[in-house]
N, C-alpha and C positions, 0 to 999 in steps of 0.2 A: 457604550461605544468606545472604541479605541482612542487613545490620546493622540495617535498619529493621524494627521490628515493626509489625503491622497497626494497633495503637493509636497509634503515633507517626508513621505514614506521613504525608507531606505531602499536603495537599489541593490539587487543581489550581485555579488561578484561573478565574473565569468566562470570561475572554477565551480561555483555553486550551481550554476546553470548546467555545466557539463556533468557534474556529479549527479544531479537530478535526472538528466537525460540518460546517463549510464544506468541509473537504478531502474529506469523503465525497460531498458534492454535486458537487465538481469531478471526483472519480474517476468518478462516474456519467456525467457529461458526456463524459469522456475515453473510457470504455468504449463509450458510444453512438456517438460520432464514429468511433472506431476500427473498430467493427463495421460502420458504414455504408461506410467506405473498404474494409474487408475484403470486404464483400458484392460490391463492384464490381471489386476488384483482387486479392483473395486475402489471406490472413493475413500472409504475408511482406511484401507490398507495404504493408499497413497498418502494420506495425512500422517499415518504412523511412520512411514518411511521418511517423509520430508522432515518431520520433527525429530525423529530418531537420529538421522544423519546430522541434522543441525545441532543436536545436543552433543554428539560425539565431536563435531568440528569445534564447538564452543569449548569443550573440555580440553581438547588439544591446544587451542589458542590460549586458554588460561594457563595451562601447564607451561607453554612456551614463555608467557609473560613472567611467570615466577622464576624462570631461569635467568632473566635479564637483570639489569641493575635495580636494586631496591630503592624506593623513594619513601620518604616519610608519609605514613598514611594520613589522609585528611578526613575530617568528619564530613560525611555527605548526608543531606536530608533523606529521610525515608520516603519512598514512593507511596502515594495513597493506595489503599487496598484495591480500589476499583481498577488501578492501572494494570494489575496482573490479569485482568480479563482479556488483555491483548492476545494471550496465548490461545484462549478459547475462540476468539474471533478469527485468529490465524488458522486454527485447525478447521473451522467451519469453511473459511475461504478456500482452503486447499481442497476440501471435499466438493464444494460447489463448482470450482473451476475445473477440477479433475473430471467432473461429470459433464459440464457444458462444453468443454473443449472437444469432447468425443461425440458431439451432436452436430447437426448442420450449421450451428453457430460457428464452429471451428475455433481456432485460436484467435483470429482477428476479431470476430464477432464477440467472443467472450471478453476480450480485453477492451474493446470499444464500449460495450455496455457496462463493464466494470468501471471504466473511467467515468462514465456518465453518473453511475451510482456514487462514486467517490466524491465527485464535484457536488452533487445534490446534497449528500450527507454533510459535506464540509460547509456548505452554505447554511444549512440548518444549525450546525455546531457553532458557526460564527454568530448567527442571528441570536441564538439563545445562550451563548456563552457556555456551551456544554464542556465538561471535563476541565474546567478552570480556564478556558480560553477567554480572552477579552471579547466582550460583545461588539459586534460590528453589523450594522444594517446592510444587507446585500443591496447593491445598486442595480439599475437596469442593465448595465454592461455585464454584470455577473450572470443574470438570467439569459442574456443574449448569448454569452459564451456557452452556457449549459444547453441552450436550444441548438447551437451550432454543433456541439459535441454529439447531441442526440441525433440530429439530422445526419451527421457524418456516420454515426453508428448504423443508421438505417440504410444508408448507401452501401456501406461495407457488407451488411447482412443481406439486403434484398437486391442490390445492384449487380449481382453476379449474372452474367448471361449476355 
């Protein structure tokens, strides 16, 4: 269990809340764009396009960083080998969302169920301390939040009409 109790937990700064909210907007754009590419070329092609353009953008960004002022290199710890599996899960995520966004789930249903899946997996990761996370026993309010997200997802998906 984490050494922080709920009463002494740190509160996020407003900028962190804003950045997290903005990342949700960018994720929505990404899923929409990938779905459009997937509609015309298939889920695998959509994943290749997304990761290919991301690689090109990263290389350009790194090249621009090299043009800037040089700082003394610092020794950084190496990431564990399993951390590199994020690319595999990212590729699969693009393929799955590219497929489901072009079904009756549409963009909002895909993202709503995706959020429910993220919260459920994060509760499991917290509970068992997966990937080096501190163990934290989920509380009733965590499961209540998950139930509300799932209920909202069902309203988004089936409440049309």
